[in-house]
MMTF fields as JSON, N, C-alpha, C and O atoms, coordinates in Angstrom:
{
  "mmtfVersion": "1.0.0",
  "mmtfProducer": "UNKNOWN",
  "numBonds": 447,
  "numAtoms": 448,
  "numGroups": 112,
  "numChains": 1,
  "numModels": 1,
  "chainsPerModel": [1],
  "groupsPerChain": [112],
  "chainIdList": ["A"],
  "bondAtomList": [4, 2, 8, 6, 12, 10, 16, 14, 20, 18, 24, 22, 28, 26, 32, 30, 36, 34, 40, 38, 44, 42, 48, 46, 52, 50, 56, 54, 60, 58, 64, 62, 68, 66, 72, 70, 76, 74, 80, 78, 84, 82, 88, 86, 92, 90, 96, 94, 100, 98, 104, 102, 108, 106, 112, 110, 116, 114, 120, 118, 124, 122, 128, 126, 132, 130, 136, 134, 140, 138, 144, 142, 148, 146, 152, 150, 156, 154, 160, 158, 164, 162, 168, 166, 172, 170, 176, 174, 180, 178, 184, 182, 188, 186, 192, 190, 196, 194, 200, 198, 204, 202, 208, 206, 212, 210, 216, 214, 220, 218, 224, 222, 228, 226, 232, 230, 236, 234, 240, 238, 244, 242, 248, 246, 252, 250, 256, 254, 260, 258, 264, 262, 268, 266, 272, 270, 276, 274, 280, 278, 284, 282, 288, 286, 292, 290, 296, 294, 300, 298, 304, 302, 308, 306, 312, 310, 316, 314, 320, 318, 324, 322, 328, 326, 332, 330, 336, 334, 340, 338, 344, 342, 348, 346, 352, 350, 356, 354, 360, 358, 364, 362, 368, 366, 372, 370, 376, 374, 380, 378, 384, 382, 388, 386, 392, 390, 396, 394, 400, 398, 404, 402, 408, 406, 412, 410, 416, 414, 420, 418, 424, 422, 428, 426, 432, 430, 436, 434, 440, 438, 444, 442],
  "bondOrderList": [1, 1, 1, 1, 1, 1, 1, 1, 1, 1, 1, 1, 1, 1, 1, 1, 1, 1, 1, 1, 1, 1, 1, 1, 1, 1, 1, 1, 1, 1, 1, 1, 1, 1, 1, 1, 1, 1, 1, 1, 1, 1, 1, 1, 1, 1, 1, 1, 1, 1, 1, 1, 1, 1, 1, 1, 1, 1, 1, 1, 1, 1, 1, 1, 1, 1, 1, 1, 1, 1, 1, 1, 1, 1, 1, 1, 1, 1, 1, 1, 1, 1, 1, 1, 1, 1, 1, 1, 1, 1, 1, 1, 1, 1, 1, 1, 1, 1, 1, 1, 1, 1, 1, 1, 1, 1, 1, 1, 1, 1, 1],
  "groupList": [{"groupName": "MET", "atomNameList": ["N", "CA", "C", "O"], "elementList": ["N", "C", "C", "O"], "formalChargeList": [0, 0, 0, 0], "bondAtomList": [1, 0, 2, 1, 3, 2], "bondOrderList": [1, 1, 2], "singleLetterCode": "M", "chemCompType": "L-PEPTIDE LINKING"}, {"groupName": "ILE", "atomNameList": ["N", "CA", "C", "O"], "elementList": ["N", "C", "C", "O"], "formalChargeList": [0, 0, 0, 0], "bondAtomList": [1, 0, 2, 1, 3, 2], "bondOrderList": [1, 1, 2], "singleLetterCode": "I", "chemCompType": "L-PEPTIDE LINKING"}, {"groupName": "GLU", "atomNameList": ["N", "CA", "C", "O"], "elementList": ["N", "C", "C", "O"], "formalChargeList": [0, 0, 0, 0], "bondAtomList": [1, 0, 2, 1, 3, 2], "bondOrderList": [1, 1, 2], "singleLetterCode": "E", "chemCompType": "L-PEPTIDE LINKING"}, {"groupName": "ASP", "atomNameList": ["N", "CA", "C", "O"], "elementList": ["N", "C", "C", "O"], "formalChargeList": [0, 0, 0, 0], "bondAtomList": [1, 0, 2, 1, 3, 2], "bondOrderList": [1, 1, 2], "singleLetterCode": "D", "chemCompType": "L-PEPTIDE LINKING"}, {"groupName": "ASN", "atomNameList": ["N", "CA", "C", "O"], "elementList": ["N", "C", "C", "O"], "formalChargeList": [0, 0, 0, 0], "bondAtomList": [1, 0, 2, 1, 3, 2], "bondOrderList": [1, 1, 2], "singleLetterCode": "N", "chemCompType": "L-PEPTIDE LINKING"}, {"groupName": "VAL", "atomNameList": ["N", "CA", "C", "O"], "elementList": ["N", "C", "C", "O"], "formalChargeList": [0, 0, 0, 0], "bondAtomList": [1, 0, 2, 1, 3, 2], "bondOrderList": [1, 1, 2], "singleLetterCode": "V", "chemCompType": "L-PEPTIDE LINKING"}, {"groupName": "TYR", "atomNameList": ["N", "CA", "C", "O"], "elementList": ["N", "C", "C", "O"], "formalChargeList": [0, 0, 0, 0], "bondAtomList": [1, 0, 2, 1, 3, 2], "bondOrderList": [1, 1, 2], "singleLetterCode": "Y", "chemCompType": "L-PEPTIDE LINKING"}, {"groupName": "LEU", "atomNameList": ["N", "CA", "C", "O"], "elementList": ["N", "C", "C", "O"], "formalChargeList": [0, 0, 0, 0], "bondAtomList": [1, 0, 2, 1, 3, 2], "bondOrderList": [1, 1, 2], "singleLetterCode": "L", "chemCompType": "L-PEPTIDE LINKING"}, {"groupName": "PRO", "atomNameList": ["N", "CA", "C", "O"], "elementList": ["N", "C", "C", "O"], "formalChargeList": [0, 0, 0, 0], "bondAtomList": [1, 0, 2, 1, 3, 2], "bondOrderList": [1, 1, 2], "singleLetterCode": "P", "chemCompType": "L-PEPTIDE LINKING"}, {"groupName": "ARG", "atomNameList": ["N", "CA", "C", "O"], "elementList": ["N", "C", "C", "O"], "formalChargeList": [0, 0, 0, 0], "bondAtomList": [1, 0, 2, 1, 3, 2], "bondOrderList": [1, 1, 2], "singleLetterCode": "R", "chemCompType": "L-PEPTIDE LINKING"}, {"groupName": "LYS", "atomNameList": ["N", "CA", "C", "O"], "elementList": ["N", "C", "C", "O"], "formalChargeList": [0, 0, 0, 0], "bondAtomList": [1, 0, 2, 1, 3, 2], "bondOrderList": [1, 1, 2], "singleLetterCode": "K", "chemCompType": "L-PEPTIDE LINKING"}, {"groupName": "ALA", "atomNameList": ["N", "CA", "C", "O"], "elementList": ["N", "C", "C", "O"], "formalChargeList": [0, 0, 0, 0], "bondAtomList": [1, 0, 2, 1, 3, 2], "bondOrderList": [1, 1, 2], "singleLetterCode": "A", "chemCompType": "L-PEPTIDE LINKING"}, {"groupName": "GLY", "atomNameList": ["N", "CA", "C", "O"], "elementList": ["N", "C", "C", "O"], "formalChargeList": [0, 0, 0, 0], "bondAtomList": [1, 0, 2, 1, 3, 2], "bondOrderList": [1, 1, 2], "singleLetterCode": "G", "chemCompType": "PEPTIDE LINKING"}, {"groupName": "CYS", "atomNameList": ["N", "CA", "C", "O"], "elementList": ["N", "C", "C", "O"], "formalChargeList": [0, 0, 0, 0], "bondAtomList": [1, 0, 2, 1, 3, 2], "bondOrderList": [1, 1, 2], "singleLetterCode": "C", "chemCompType": "L-PEPTIDE LINKING"}, {"groupName": "SER", "atomNameList": ["N", "CA", "C", "O"], "elementList": ["N", "C", "C", "O"], "formalChargeList": [0, 0, 0, 0], "bondAtomList": [1, 0, 2, 1, 3, 2], "bondOrderList": [1, 1, 2], "singleLetterCode": "S", "chemCompType": "L-PEPTIDE LINKING"}, {"groupName": "GLN", "atomNameList": ["N", "CA", "C", "O"], "elementList": ["N", "C", "C", "O"], "formalChargeList": [0, 0, 0, 0], "bondAtomList": [1, 0, 2, 1, 3, 2], "bondOrderList": [1, 1, 2], "singleLetterCode": "Q", "chemCompType": "L-PEPTIDE LINKING"}, {"groupName": "PHE", "atomNameList": ["N", "CA", "C", "O"], "elementList": ["N", "C", "C", "O"], "formalChargeList": [0, 0, 0, 0], "bondAtomList": [1, 0, 2, 1, 3, 2], "bondOrderList": [1, 1, 2], "singleLetterCode": "F", "chemCompType": "L-PEPTIDE LINKING"}, {"groupName": "HIS", "atomNameList": ["N", "CA", "C", "O"], "elementList": ["N", "C", "C", "O"], "formalChargeList": [0, 0, 0, 0], "bondAtomList": [1, 0, 2, 1, 3, 2], "bondOrderList": [1, 1, 2], "singleLetterCode": "H", "chemCompType": "L-PEPTIDE LINKING"}, {"groupName": "TRP", "atomNameList": ["N", "CA", "C", "O"], "elementList": ["N", "C", "C", "O"], "formalChargeList": [0, 0, 0, 0], "bondAtomList": [1, 0, 2, 1, 3, 2], "bondOrderList": [1, 1, 2], "singleLetterCode": "W", "chemCompType": "L-PEPTIDE LINKING"}],
  "groupTypeList": [0, 1, 2, 3, 4, 5, 0, 6, 7, 1, 8, 5, 9, 4, 5, 10, 4, 11, 7, 12, 1, 7, 13, 14, 6, 7, 1, 9, 13, 2, 2, 14, 14, 10, 10, 2, 1, 3, 14, 7, 7, 10, 14, 2, 2, 15, 15, 10, 1, 3, 16, 11, 7, 15, 4, 11, 10, 12, 16, 14, 7, 5, 14, 7, 7, 7, 4, 4, 5, 14, 2, 11, 2, 15, 16, 15, 3, 10, 16, 9, 9, 5, 4, 12, 5, 10, 15, 5, 17, 0, 4, 1, 7, 4, 3, 16, 1, 16, 5, 3, 14, 18, 7, 2, 2, 1, 7, 2, 9, 4, 11, 4],
  "groupIdList": [1, 2, 3, 4, 5, 6, 7, 8, 9, 10, 11, 12, 13, 14, 15, 16, 17, 18, 19, 20, 21, 22, 23, 24, 25, 26, 27, 28, 29, 30, 31, 32, 33, 34, 35, 36, 37, 38, 39, 40, 41, 42, 43, 44, 45, 46, 47, 48, 49, 50, 51, 52, 53, 54, 55, 56, 57, 58, 59, 60, 61, 62, 63, 64, 65, 66, 67, 68, 69, 70, 71, 72, 73, 74, 75, 76, 77, 78, 79, 80, 81, 82, 83, 84, 85, 86, 87, 88, 89, 90, 91, 92, 93, 94, 95, 96, 97, 98, 99, 100, 101, 102, 103, 104, 105, 106, 107, 108, 109, 110, 111, 112],
  "secStructList": [7, 6, 6, 6, 6, 7, 7, 7, 7, 7, 7, 7, 7, 7, 4, 4, 4, 1, 1, 1, 3, 3, 3, 3, 3, 3, 3, 3, 3, 7, 6, 6, 2, 2, 2, 2, 2, 2, 2, 2, 2, 2, 2, 1, 7, 4, 4, 4, 3, 3, 3, 3, 3, 7, 7, 1, 6, 6, 3, 3, 3, 3, 3, 3, 3, 3, 1, 1, 2, 2, 2, 2, 2, 2, 2, 2, 2, 2, 2, 2, 6, 1, 6, 6, 3, 3, 3, 3, 3, 3, 3, 3, 3, 1, 7, 7, 7, 7, 7, 2, 2, 2, 2, 2, 2, 2, 2, 2, 2, 2, 2, 7],
  "xCoordList": [0.821, 0.0, 0.877, 0.523, 1.999, 2.89, 3.461, 3.548, 3.853, 4.429, 3.457, 3.875, 2.161, 1.151, 0.625, -0.322, 1.243, 0.851, -0.625, -1.314, -1.101, -2.501, -2.676, -1.905, -3.679, -3.975, -5.459, -6.264, -5.841, -7.257, -7.498, -6.579, -8.735, -9.121, -9.887, -10.668, -9.653, -10.374, -11.145, -10.557, -12.454, -13.211, -12.733, -12.502, -12.586, -12.163, -13.411, -14.289, -13.482, -14.667, -14.279, -13.213, -15.155, -14.974, -15.645, -16.85, -14.857, -15.384, -16.031, -17.042, -15.48, -15.998, -17.414, -18.164, -17.787, -19.114, -20.104, -21.257, -19.669, -20.537, -21.483, -21.141, -22.66, -23.588, -23.16, -22.796, -23.193, -22.778, -21.267, -20.58, -20.749, -19.301, -18.831, -19.576, -17.595, -16.953, -15.998, -15.063, -16.231, -15.46, -14.813, -15.469, -13.518, -12.837, -12.414, -12.088, -12.43, -12.069, -10.984, -11.125, -9.911, -8.884, -9.064, -8.89, -9.41, -9.769, -8.706, -8.536, -7.993, -7.014, -7.76, -8.333, -7.747, -8.596, -8.02, -7.107, -8.596, -8.274, -8.996, -10.022, -8.45, -9.062, -10.501, -11.354, -10.766, -12.112, -13.137, -14.337, -12.686, -13.587, -14.128, -15.153, -13.449, -13.816, -15.213, -15.912, -15.616, -16.969, -18.017, -19.041, -17.762, -18.71, -18.739, -19.802, -17.577, -17.53, -18.309, -19.069, -18.124, -18.839, -20.348, -21.129, -20.754, -22.18, -22.753, -23.88, -21.959, -22.385, -22.612, -23.601, -21.701, -21.851, -23.058, -23.777, -23.284, -24.423, -25.755, -26.768, -25.761, -27.005, -27.378, -28.532, -26.423, -26.685, -27.216, -27.184, -27.705, -28.18, -27.019, -25.959, -27.208, -26.14, -25.595, -24.426, -26.418, -25.923, -24.868, -24.198, -24.699, -23.68, -22.283, -21.296, -22.186, -20.886, -20.279, -20.832, -19.134, -18.406, -17.333, -17.095, -16.688, -15.567, -15.323, -15.408, -15.022, -14.67, -13.614, -13.74, -12.569, -11.485, -11.31, -11.079, -11.418, -11.311, -10.139, -9.91, -9.381, -8.372, -6.962, -6.02, -6.786, -5.48, -5.341, -6.207, -4.275, -4.098, -4.02, -3.154, -4.945, -4.953, -5.64, -5.696, -6.166, -6.808, -8.054, -8.173, -8.98, -10.102, -10.095, -9.806, -10.409, -10.497, -11.901, -12.341, -12.602, -13.983, -14.143, -13.648, -14.826, -15.134, -16.647, -17.252, -17.251, -18.704, -19.107, -18.454, -20.181, -20.797, -21.869, -22.851, -21.676, -22.568, -23.15, -22.669, -24.197, -24.883, -24.118, -24.119, -23.457, -22.808, -21.764, -21.603, -21.056, -19.995, -20.565, -19.93, -21.738, -22.367, -22.587, -22.333, -23.054, -23.263, -21.924, -21.838, -20.884, -19.543, -19.035, -18.454, -19.245, -18.818, -19.615, -19.072, -20.889, -21.704, -21.142, -21.072, -20.74, -20.139, -18.816, -18.513, -18.04, -16.776, -17.044, -16.334, -18.054, -18.421, -18.906, -18.594, -19.665, -20.141, -18.96, -18.929, -17.986, -16.808, -16.012, -15.511, -15.889, -15.129, -15.769, -15.069, -17.086, -17.79, -17.689, -18.059, -17.201, -17.06, -15.975, -14.884, -16.285, -15.346, -14.084, -14.165, -12.927, -11.652, -11.081, -9.964, -11.835, -11.321, -10.415, -10.808, -9.192, -8.193, -8.133, -7.886, -8.357, -8.235, -9.024, -9.06, -9.659, -10.378, -9.909, -10.023, -9.384, -8.966, -9.932, -10.119, -10.545, -11.526, -10.936, -10.259, -11.191, -10.709, -11.817, -12.369, -12.136, -13.121, -12.358, -11.473, -12.702, -11.992, -12.55, -13.732, -11.681, -12.055, -11.699, -12.323, -10.708, -10.241, -9.653, -9.21, -9.646, -9.117, -8.176, -8.595, -6.908, -5.913, -5.463, -4.827, -5.786, -5.456, -4.071, -3.811, -3.192, -1.808, -1.659, -1.1, -2.161, -2.214, -0.826, -0.534, 0.018, 1.328, 2.219, 3.021, 2.091, 2.877, 2.563, 3.475, 1.294, 0.878, 1.373, 1.852, 1.257, 1.748, 3.24, 3.697, 4.007, 5.445, 5.778, 6.647, 5.094, 5.334, 4.974, 5.709, 3.867, 3.444, 4.443, 4.766, 4.929, 5.915, 7.22, 7.823, 7.648, 8.887, 8.781, 9.728, 7.639, 7.453, 7.241, 7.496, 6.784, 6.563, 7.875, 7.946, 8.9, 10.197, 11.067, 12.177],
  "yCoordList": [-1.179, 0.0, 1.258, 2.261, 1.206, 2.359, 2.608, 3.755, 1.536, 1.673, 2.307, 3.039, 2.037, 2.595, 3.942, 4.482, 4.491, 5.782, 5.828, 6.811, 4.759, 4.688, 5.438, 5.258, 6.263, 7.035, 6.913, 7.057, 6.651, 6.559, 7.011, 7.05, 7.35, 7.815, 6.719, 5.984, 6.621, 5.66, 6.462, 7.281, 6.235, 6.965, 6.569, 5.39, 7.544, 7.289, 7.146, 8.009, 6.048, 5.824, 5.091, 4.482, 5.164, 4.434, 3.071, 2.934, 2.07, 0.748, 0.096, -0.591, 0.292, -0.354, 0.111, -0.633, 1.326, 1.848, 1.699, 2.113, 1.12, 0.977, -0.211, -1.204, -0.095, -1.219, -2.179, -1.734, -3.464, -4.442, -4.551, -4.268, -4.968, -5.12, -4.396, -4.249, -3.953, -3.355, -4.396, -4.813, -4.81, -5.891, -5.396, -4.778, -5.671, -5.268, -6.513, -7.548, -6.384, -7.477, -6.991, -5.95, -7.745, -7.506, -8.59, -9.773, -8.19, -9.133, -9.062, -8.027, -10.167, -10.24, -10.772, -11.861, -9.988, -10.335, -9.791, -8.966, -10.29, -9.767, -8.434, -8.185, -7.586, -6.274, -6.404, -5.58, -7.433, -7.629, -7.973, -7.805, -8.449, -8.825, -7.625, -7.727, -6.497, -5.342, -4.813, -4.333, -4.9, -4.451, -5.329, -4.831, -6.641, -7.555, -7.34, -7.419, -7.07, -6.766, -5.484, -5.413, -4.483, -3.222, -3.437, -2.86, -4.262, -4.567, -5.292, -5.031, -6.207, -6.932, -5.955, -6.06, -5.013, -4.025, -3.126, -2.798, -2.728, -1.856, -2.571, -1.933, -3.894, -4.649, -4.831, -5.12, -4.664, -4.782, -3.453, -2.435, -3.485, -2.258, -1.275, -1.625, -0.063, 0.926, 1.296, 1.665, 1.203, 1.602, 0.637, 0.958, -0.525, -1.474, -1.066, -1.43, -0.324, 0.024, 1.165, 2.263, 0.879, 1.883, 2.523, 3.728, 1.701, 2.152, 1.118, -0.083, 1.574, 0.658, 1.317, 2.478, 0.547, 1.018, 0.022, -1.163, 0.5, -0.396, -0.045, -0.752, 1.022, 1.448, 0.935, 1.344, 0.067, -0.55, -1.746, -2.621, -1.788, -2.837, -4.226, -4.493, -5.097, -6.474, -6.685, -7.811, -5.615, -5.711, -4.852, -3.847, -5.266, -4.432, -4.435, -5.456, -3.311, -3.191, -2.713, -1.67, -3.483, -3.165, -3.233, -4.161, -2.262, -2.236, -2.097, -1.189, -3.006, -3.021, -2.995, -3.61, -2.286, -2.324, -3.411, -3.298, -4.456, -5.607, -5.893, -5.379, -6.725, -7.023, -7.995, -7.85, -8.995, -10.032, -10.776, -10.513, -11.705, -12.458, -13.351, -13.532, -13.901, -14.759, -14.0, -14.529, -12.778, -11.943, -11.618, -11.572, -11.394, -11.122, -12.328, -12.159, -13.522, -14.735, -14.943, -15.44, -14.57, -14.663, -13.755, -14.155, -12.537, -11.633, -12.184, -12.063, -12.781, -13.381, -14.444, -14.511, -15.265, -16.283, -15.656, -16.16, -14.566, -13.881, -13.359, -13.505, -12.747, -12.237, -13.375, -13.229, -14.505, -15.65, -16.224, -16.76, -16.116, -16.676, -15.801, -16.239, -14.588, -13.705, -14.267, -14.612, -14.355, -14.873, -14.019, -12.8, -14.647, -13.935, -13.571, -13.059, -13.829, -13.567, -14.717, -15.882, -14.375, -15.39, -15.653, -16.782, -14.625, -14.77, -13.669, -12.534, -14.004, -13.018, -13.161, -14.228, -12.072, -12.053, -11.161, -9.996, -11.713, -10.975, -10.636, -11.462, -9.427, -8.997, -8.217, -7.271, -8.616, -7.888, -6.923, -7.328, -5.648, -4.627, -4.533, -4.256, -4.769, -4.639, -3.265, -2.771, -2.663, -1.356, -0.657, -1.314, 0.647, 1.418, 2.462, 3.361, 2.343, 3.318, 4.087, 3.523, 5.347, 6.162, 6.766, 7.423, 6.548, 7.011, 8.238, 8.165, 9.341, 10.58, 11.168, 11.562, 11.229, 11.862, 11.08, 11.676, 9.762, 8.931, 9.281, 9.414, 9.428, 9.764, 11.158, 11.36, 12.103, 13.456, 13.449, 14.156, 12.666, 12.555, 12.055, 12.611, 11.016, 10.444, 11.44, 11.569, 12.133, 13.114, 14.26, 14.711, 14.728, 15.812, 15.355, 16.094, 14.135, 13.601, 13.46, 13.775, 12.991, 12.8, 14.118, 14.2, 15.14, 16.443, 17.182, 18.055, 16.834, 17.531, 16.936, 17.418],
  "zCoordList": [0.0, 0.0, 0.0, -0.62, 0.682, 0.7, -0.686, -1.125, -1.383, -2.722, -3.703, -4.601, -3.546, -4.431, -3.943, -4.513, -2.879, -2.311, -1.933, -2.204, -1.308, -0.903, 0.412, 1.354, 0.456, 1.655, 1.924, 1.003, 3.161, 3.479, 4.904, 5.723, 5.19, 6.513, 7.233, 6.627, 8.522, 9.346, 10.391, 11.097, 10.498, 11.51, 12.909, 13.178, 13.788, 15.161, 16.017, 16.003, 16.764, 17.592, 18.87, 18.959, 19.841, 21.081, 20.916, 21.125, 20.542, 20.216, 21.431, 21.29, 22.601, 23.809, 24.161, 24.792, 23.764, 24.069, 22.915, 23.033, 21.813, 20.65, 20.824, 21.466, 20.249, 20.232, 19.128, 18.04, 19.38, 18.391, 18.341, 19.322, 17.178, 17.028, 15.777, 14.808, 15.812, 14.65, 14.102, 14.785, 12.884, 12.283, 11.0, 10.162, 10.852, 9.624, 8.851, 9.431, 7.54, 6.638, 5.691, 5.048, 5.611, 4.614, 3.571, 3.861, 2.361, 1.303, 0.213, -0.432, 0.012, -1.084, -2.296, -2.26, -3.372, -4.504, -5.81, -5.829, -6.891, -8.221, -8.393, -7.759, -9.253, -9.475, -9.976, -9.644, -10.769, -11.315, -10.235, -10.452, -9.084, -7.994, -7.232, -6.557, -7.337, -6.524, -6.834, -5.942, -8.097, -8.451, -7.78, -7.314, -7.73, -7.093, -5.578, -4.962, -4.977, -3.545, -3.268, -2.302, -4.107, -3.964, -4.1, -3.344, -5.06, -5.237, -4.023, -3.603, -3.467, -2.267, -1.117, -0.391, -0.957, 0.112, -0.119, 0.825, -1.36, -1.669, -1.488, -1.204, -1.65, -1.498, -0.026, 0.29, 0.857, 2.294, 2.82, 2.128, 4.059, 4.686, 4.796, 5.314, 4.319, 4.272, 5.658, 5.776, 6.701, 8.021, 8.554, 9.536, 7.943, 8.386, 7.932, 8.571, 6.849, 6.288, 7.091, 7.165, 7.687, 8.453, 7.576, 7.648, 6.749, 5.933, 4.841, 5.095, 3.632, 2.545, 1.665, 1.276, 1.361, 0.503, -0.624, -0.383, -1.858, -3.001, -3.907, -4.889, -3.622, -4.583, -4.287, -4.966, -3.312, -3.062, -3.997, -4.019, -4.754, -5.76, -5.111, -4.279, -5.515, -5.03, -3.695, -3.199, -3.101, -1.788, -1.73, -2.431, -0.879, -0.473, 1.049, 1.674, 1.631, 3.078, 3.407, 2.925, 4.233, 4.565, 6.074, 6.714, 6.639, 8.062, 8.205, 7.635, 8.97, 9.121, 10.584, 11.426, 10.883, 12.204, 12.166, 11.433, 12.954, 12.912, 14.29, 15.3, 14.316, 15.572, 16.462, 17.684, 15.85, 16.647, 15.823, 14.631, 16.46, 15.797, 14.697, 13.658, 14.91, 13.905, 12.594, 11.512, 12.7, 11.509, 10.841, 9.614, 11.643, 11.105, 10.311, 9.239, 10.819, 10.119, 8.829, 7.843, 8.829, 7.614, 6.528, 5.366, 6.888, 5.915, 5.398, 4.211, 6.27, 5.843, 4.779, 3.775, 4.992, 3.999, 2.699, 1.62, 2.783, 1.575, 0.76, -0.462, 1.443, 0.737, 0.103, -1.012, 0.8, 0.272, -0.991, -1.85, -1.107, -2.272, -3.519, -4.608, -3.378, -4.534, -5.451, -4.997, -6.74, -7.73, -7.778, -7.929, -7.651, -7.706, -6.352, -6.268, -5.28, -3.935, -3.537, -3.588, -3.138, -2.794, -1.295, -0.871, -0.497, 0.95, 1.64, 1.166, 2.763, 3.565, 5.009, 5.612, 5.549, 6.945, 7.708, 7.359, 8.752, 9.539, 10.903, 11.515, 11.374, 12.672, 13.372, 12.811, 14.586, 15.381, 16.27, 17.025, 16.178, 16.934, 18.345, 18.544, 19.318, 20.724, 21.26, 22.2, 20.666, 21.091, 19.876, 18.934, 19.891, 18.776, 19.339, 20.067, 19.002, 19.447, 18.211, 17.32, 18.159, 17.001, 17.191, 18.198, 16.237, 16.33, 15.431, 14.337, 15.912, 15.154, 14.888, 13.759, 15.892, 15.729, 14.769, 14.05, 14.747, 13.836, 12.382, 11.566, 12.058, 10.704, 10.311, 9.195, 11.221, 10.934, 10.649, 9.751, 11.392, 11.188, 9.789, 9.116, 9.355, 8.036, 6.933, 5.954, 7.081, 6.073, 5.969, 4.87, 7.109, 7.096, 6.439, 5.661, 6.758, 6.196, 4.675, 3.954, 4.194, 2.75, 2.016, 0.814, 2.711, 2.088, 1.837, 0.972, 2.585, 2.439, 1.395, 1.167]
}
């Protein structure tokens, strides 16, 4: 992602106080699969989508607000069934530590 100069924003939230679970998926896939992944996300209830990134070459990153672990596993299976998807890694976020100063440091270094 660094080599392709990919930059994206992640919403900062208090995961421990949120209702349900925040689940992120790292999907290794062919470029042609991204349209189908996007269609799958659009067909679901829009309030579930927390964050989606489709412009990283060979990967999609999706973060969803879900009701429970069972629903998270169902989405993992849906992503795996998409043609051209090679691997799906699911992670349930228990805590979110935002490293703001680290990002600012990198941006300043690259700007010079």
